[in-house]
N, C-alpha and C positions, 0 to 999 in steps of 0.2 A: 544387774541381775532382775528379772520382771516377775513378778507376781506368781503368775502362772508356771513358774520356772519352777523345778522339782528334784529334776535328776540331771547329773552332768551333760547330758545325751541333747537334755531340754537347753541347757545353758549355750551347746554349741550351737542348736536350731535358732535361737534367738540372737546368735552373733552373726550368725549367716544371712538371719530377716535386714539386720539393721545395717551391717557394711560388708560383704562380702570379701571386698578385696585387701581390705587391711590388714596387715600379718599379723597372725597369730603366736606363732612357733618358729623361733630363729634358732637353730643349731650350729655349734662350733663342735669340732673335735680338735683338740690341739696336738694329737697325736697323729694324722694324719694330714692336717689342713685344710678340714673339710668343709665346707659353710652350706647349710641347705636355708631355706628360707620360705618356709609354709602360710599363704596368706589363709584366712576363713574357709575360704571355699574351695582352697585346693587341700586342704587340713580337714574339712570335710567331706570331700569325696574320699580321700584314702579310710576314713573310719568307714563309709558307706561299704567300698568295697571289701572291706575288713570284717565288719558286719554281717555282707551277706556272705560271706565264705565262712564264718564263724558257725553261721545259725545254719547256711544250706551244706555246704562239702561236711561241714564237719559236725552236723546234727546236735550242735551244742541248744542247751533249751532254758528257760530264765530257771536260777537257780543251782545251776550246773556250777561247779569249782574249777578254773582255770589256773595252773599254776605259772606265773610271769615269772620268769629268767631272764630278766635284762636289765640293764644299767640305765641312767637317766639318757633317753635317746628320744628322737622326734618318735620313731617308730611302736618306742614303748607308750607314750603318749595317745597314738594310735588306737593300739590295743585296747588301752585304760578307758577310749570313748567308746568304740567298737561292743566292750564287753556292758558298757551300759547301755548301749544302744538294745544290745539282746536282752539282758536281766541276768547276764552269767557273772557270778562270783570274781572279783580278779584279786586272789593271793599273792600277792605281790611277796619274792621268795617264799613261796608258800613250799611243801613238801610234796615232791611230784607223786610220792605213791598216796596220798590222801585223796588227790585233785581226779577228774573226769576225763580233764585233758591240760597238756602242758606245752609251753612256749616258752622255748628259749636260745638265748644269743648263742654262740660258735665256742665260747668259752665255758657253757653247763652243758652241755649237748651229753654227755658221762650223767649229772643228778638225774636230768630230763628222762632219762632211759627208765628210769624208776615209775614211770606213770604207765598203768595198763592200757588209757585212752591214746583217744589221738595223740600225737604229737608233732608239732610245728616249730619249724630250724628259722634262726633270720642270720642271714653272714652278717648285718649291720657293715658291710660296704658304705663307701660313698655312692651316692643318687640311687639308696636301694639295691645296690647291685645282689645279684644272687650266684650261691656257692657254685665256686669253679667245678668240684664234684658234689652232688646232694648225699649228708649224708645218709649212711643207713637207719631206715627205720625212721623219717622222720622225712614229712614235706616241707619243702622250702616255699618257705612264705612269697619270696621276690619271681617265684614260678607261678604261684596259684591262684596272688591274686589281683593282678592287671586285669584278667579276663571279667573281673567278675561286673555287678552291676553296678551304675554311678547313683542312684536312687535305692534307700533300704527301707522295709517297711518291715516291723516284726509281727512273727508267727503268731503270738502269743501278748497281749500288753504286759506292761515290765512295772511289776510291784514299785513305786517308789519308796516305800515304808521295808521293803527288803531288803538285807544286805546284801550288799553290791561291793564294798572292799575291804578288803583283811590287809591292813599292811601291822607291822611291829607287833602281831596276835591281838591286837583291837579291830574290832567289827565296827566300818560304818554304813547306815543306809543311803540308798543315792539321794534321797532330802537333807540327810546330816550332813553328805560330802558338800554340798552347796553352800550350806547354813554354816560350816565351822571355818569352810574356807573364807566367807565373807567377815567371820568376827576374828579370824589371822590378821586379813588386811587391815580393819577397823582399829584390831591392837597394834598393828607393825606402825602405822602412819600411813601405809599407802595412797600417794595419791589417786584421784578420779583417773581413770582408763588407765594405768600404769604403765610402762615399759619394764618390766622387772628384768634384772641379771641374775642367774643362778647357778652358781657350780657343785648347790648339792646334790648328794646322788638321790634316788628315786626308794630308796628301803627304808623310810621312814616316812610319817606323816607330813612332816616338815621341808622333806624334800618336794613331797607329791603336792604340797599347796603353795608352797614358793613357786615351784619349779613348771606347774599347770595349772589346777584349781583355781588358786586367788586370780593369779588373772583373767583365767576365762570368767568367773564370776563376777568379777568389776567392770569387763569390758575394756580388757588390757590385751599385753602379751607379753610374752617371756621370750629373753634371749637364754637360752640352755647351753651352759657350758661343758663338755667334757674333758678330762685332762687340764683345766686350765692351770693347775700348776705347774705346768711348762712355758708358761705364759710370764715376761718378767714383767716387775711396773710399770716402764713404759707403754709394752703392749698392752696392758692391761686398762691401761688409761685412755690410750686411742681408742681401744674395742665400747669403751665405755662414750668416748664421745661420738664416737661414728654411729653406736646404734640409738644413741639419741637415751640414756638411760634413766630411768627418774626414778628408780628403788633399788637395793641392792641387797641380794636375803643376807642373812645375817651367815657368819661363818658356823660350821661346827662344835657343837661344845663341847 
């Protein structure tokens, strides 16, 4: 984390400048067998496209609230950084009826219909695939985002001291996210540039910190595992070895 980094979007920009080719997010879904690895450059490209879509097509502005109804997934991480880039408040598992717009996975569409603003649906299929049939009342993320621009510039400056994230009822500023993630890494004894293994959900600060923000703030990377409980012990050990894990997120207490 550089002295000038204040928001998660700043952290990503610094990571991109330092080493764009290194892995940043590796995602497993052990229900489908999916594995996706995104370098810093590839992840940043997805973030830029999503931020352009959020700011342009969805007309989101700094301070708008986005209800994020998604599991721990690489595309969720993209949305969190896109919100930071635009200055939109990411309200994790927030009330769609109280939000300006909503982004939801396939199992949360009914709840998402409570939002009177823009609605975006993610199929969460392997390789970022689209819905076979677009859900009524929603834009399909996989259809809308690929054509967006690869570079992003906010229309309005993002205030790093404004609320940027709401999780578990707690509000954090853009500055606060990075500072708290660094404190978490130090308290947990993460090594330098850690390769973190996390099977935690994204609906708590701990899940977001270990599964995204702390690895990003410390120059590391994360191996994010969904449905990891389906792995037996030998398979889990093999993954740790093959992915060169140097730190494991603690289990849910």
